[in-house]
C-alpha positions in Angstrom: 6.4 -86.1 28.5 9.9 -85.3 29.5 12.1 -87.6 31.6 11.0 -85.5 34.6 8.5 -88.2 35.4 8.0 -91.6 33.9 6.0 -92.2 30.8 2.8 -92.6 32.5 -0.5 -91.9 30.7 -2.1 -88.5 31.6 -5.2 -89.7 33.4 -7.1 -88.7 36.6 -4.8 -91.1 38.5 -1.8 -89.2 37.2 -2.5 -85.4 37.5 0.1 -83.1 36.2 -1.8 -79.9 35.9 0.2 -76.8 36.8 -2.7 -74.9 38.2 -4.8 -75.4 41.3 -8.5 -76.0 40.9 -11.2 -74.4 43.1 -11.5 -77.6 45.1 -7.7 -77.7 45.5 -7.8 -74.1 46.6 -10.3 -75.0 49.3 -8.0 -77.8 50.6 -5.0 -75.5 50.7 -7.0 -72.8 52.5 -8.2 -75.3 55.0 -4.6 -75.4 56.4 -5.0 -71.8 57.4 -6.9 -70.8 60.7 -8.6 -68.1 58.5 -9.4 -69.9 55.2 -11.5 -66.9 54.0 -8.5 -64.7 54.1 -6.5 -67.0 52.0 -9.2 -67.0 49.3 -9.3 -63.2 49.4 -5.5 -63.0 49.1 -5.5 -65.3 46.1 -8.4 -63.5 44.5 -6.5 -60.1 44.7 -2.9 -61.5 44.1 -3.3 -64.7 42.0 0.3 -64.6 40.8 1.9 -64.2 44.2 3.1 -67.1 46.4 1.7 -67.5 49.8 2.6 -69.0 53.2 0.6 -71.8 54.8 1.0 -73.6 58.2 1.8 -77.3 58.2 0.6 -80.0 60.6 -3.1 -79.9 60.1 -4.1 -80.4 56.4 -0.6 -81.6 55.4 3.0 -81.8 56.3 5.8 -81.1 53.7 8.9 -82.9 52.9 11.4 -80.5 51.3 14.1 -82.2 49.2 17.0 -81.0 47.0 15.8 -80.7 43.4 17.6 -83.7 41.9 16.9 -86.1 44.8 13.2 -84.9 44.9 13.0 -85.5 41.2 14.1 -89.1 41.7 11.6 -89.6 44.6 8.7 -88.4 42.5 9.8 -90.6 39.6 9.9 -93.6 41.9 6.5 -92.8 43.4 4.8 -92.6 40.0 6.7 -95.5 38.2 6.8 -98.1 41.0 4.7 -96.9 43.8 1.2 -95.5 44.6 1.8 -92.0 43.1 2.2 -88.8 45.0 0.1 -86.0 46.6 0.6 -82.5 45.4 4.2 -81.6 44.5 5.7 -78.2 44.0 9.1 -76.7 42.9 10.2 -73.8 45.0 13.6 -72.0 45.0 15.6 -75.0 43.8 13.9 -77.6 45.9 11.0 -80.0 45.6 8.1 -79.9 48.1 6.3 -83.1 48.5 3.0 -82.6 50.4 2.5 -85.5 52.9 0.0 -86.8 55.5 0.1 -84.9 58.8 2.7 -86.4 61.2 5.0 -87.4 58.4 7.5 -84.7 59.2 8.1 -86.0 62.7 8.1 -89.8 61.7 10.1 -89.8 58.5 13.5 -88.8 60.0 13.1 -91.3 62.7 12.4 -94.1 60.1 15.4 -93.1 58.0 17.6 -93.4 61.1 15.9 -96.6 62.3 16.4 -98.2 58.8 20.0 -96.9 58.7 19.4 -94.9 55.4 19.9 -91.4 57.0 23.5 -91.1 55.7 22.5 -92.1 52.2 19.8 -89.4 51.7 20.7 -85.8 51.2 19.4 -83.4 53.8 15.6 -83.2 53.9 13.7 -80.4 55.5 10.6 -81.9 57.2 8.0 -79.2 57.9 5.2 -80.2 60.4 3.3 -78.8 63.3 4.5 -75.3 64.2 6.1 -74.8 60.8 5.0 -72.9 57.7 5.9 -73.2 54.0 5.7 -71.0 51.0 3.6 -72.4 48.2 3.6 -71.3 44.6 0.9 -69.2 43.1 -2.3 -71.0 42.2 -1.9 -70.3 38.6 1.3 -70.0 36.4 2.4 -66.5 35.4 0.6 -64.9 32.5 2.2 -65.3 29.2 4.6 -62.4 28.3 4.7 -60.8 24.9 6.1 -63.2 22.4 5.3 -66.2 24.4 3.5 -69.0 22.6 0.0 -69.3 24.1 -0.8 -72.7 25.7 -4.0 -74.6 25.6 -5.5 -73.9 29.1 -7.2 -77.3 29.1 -4.1 -79.3 28.2 -1.6 -80.8 30.8 1.5 -78.6 30.7 5.0 -80.1 30.1 6.9 -80.6 33.3 10.1 -78.6 33.6 13.7 -79.8 33.0 15.9 -80.4 36.0 17.8 -77.1 35.4 14.6 -75.2 35.6 13.5 -76.9 38.8 16.8 -76.2 40.4 16.8 -72.4 39.6 16.8 -70.4 42.8 13.8 -68.3 41.7 11.8 -71.1 40.2 8.3 -71.7 41.9 5.4 -73.6 40.4 3.2 -76.6 40.9 4.2 -79.8 39.3 1.3 -81.9 40.6 -1.3 -79.2 41.6 -4.1 -79.9 44.2 -7.2 -80.5 42.2 -9.6 -82.1 44.7 -10.7 -81.1 48.3 -9.3 -84.2 50.0 -6.2 -85.3 48.0 -4.4 -88.5 48.9 -1.3 -87.8 50.7 1.7 -90.2 51.2 2.6 -91.1 54.7 6.0 -91.7 56.3 6.3 -95.4 55.1 5.6 -94.5 51.5 8.1 -91.6 51.5 10.7 -93.8 53.2 10.2 -96.3 50.4 10.7 -93.5 47.9 13.8 -92.2 49.7 15.5 -95.6 49.8 14.8 -96.3 46.0 16.0 -92.7 45.1 19.2 -93.2 47.1 19.7 -96.6 45.3 19.5 -95.0 41.9 22.6 -94.9 39.7 23.3 -91.2 40.4 24.0 -91.9 44.1 24.2 -89.3 46.9 27.7 -88.2 45.9 26.7 -87.5 42.4 23.6 -85.8 43.6 25.7 -83.1 45.5 28.0 -82.6 42.6 25.1 -82.3 40.1 23.3 -79.9 42.3 26.3 -77.7 42.6 26.7 -77.8 38.8 23.1 -76.8 38.2 23.3 -74.0 40.8 26.4 -72.6 39.2 24.8 -72.6 35.7 21.6 -70.9 37.0 23.6 -68.3 38.9 25.6 -67.3 35.8 
């Protein structure tokens, strides 16, 4: 296990599979007004990302890569764990209980932590998000084959921050996954903001990683 997430045993309580199961796909499709069309799309274009509306099955909290990394770390090391988590275009998508997108910003302001937390994009009712493909890309020629039954290694911070990077970090694997609410994510935000890196270093590190990946 890399330092991406804490050294937690890989058990059913700590899912790190990079692909979505059939039950997880049913849950994702339930966010769409036409679930059958989503299943058809995934069957015909399994390696393509797709767009899903928020506000019914889930909300999404969209955080800068390095701060989101610390949030997930705190959720797994000191808290109740996370729901599904994805990396997409240099940011971390934390899937949350419906209503979280509206409530979390208000809680951050109420608790006077808004200035200490880098900008979060909160996607709720009326919004849509792009989610990664259900399965990772097929191995290219020369790639080392991976055991399909094994949990994949989570990516390094530089990979997560790459603008074109898109994959599941904690993939949906059940039809009704547990989703953190606004109180849990507020707790994670506060502890991530209190980490040694701090919000100032977060911005500097993010710019450094972006410069490296753009070169």
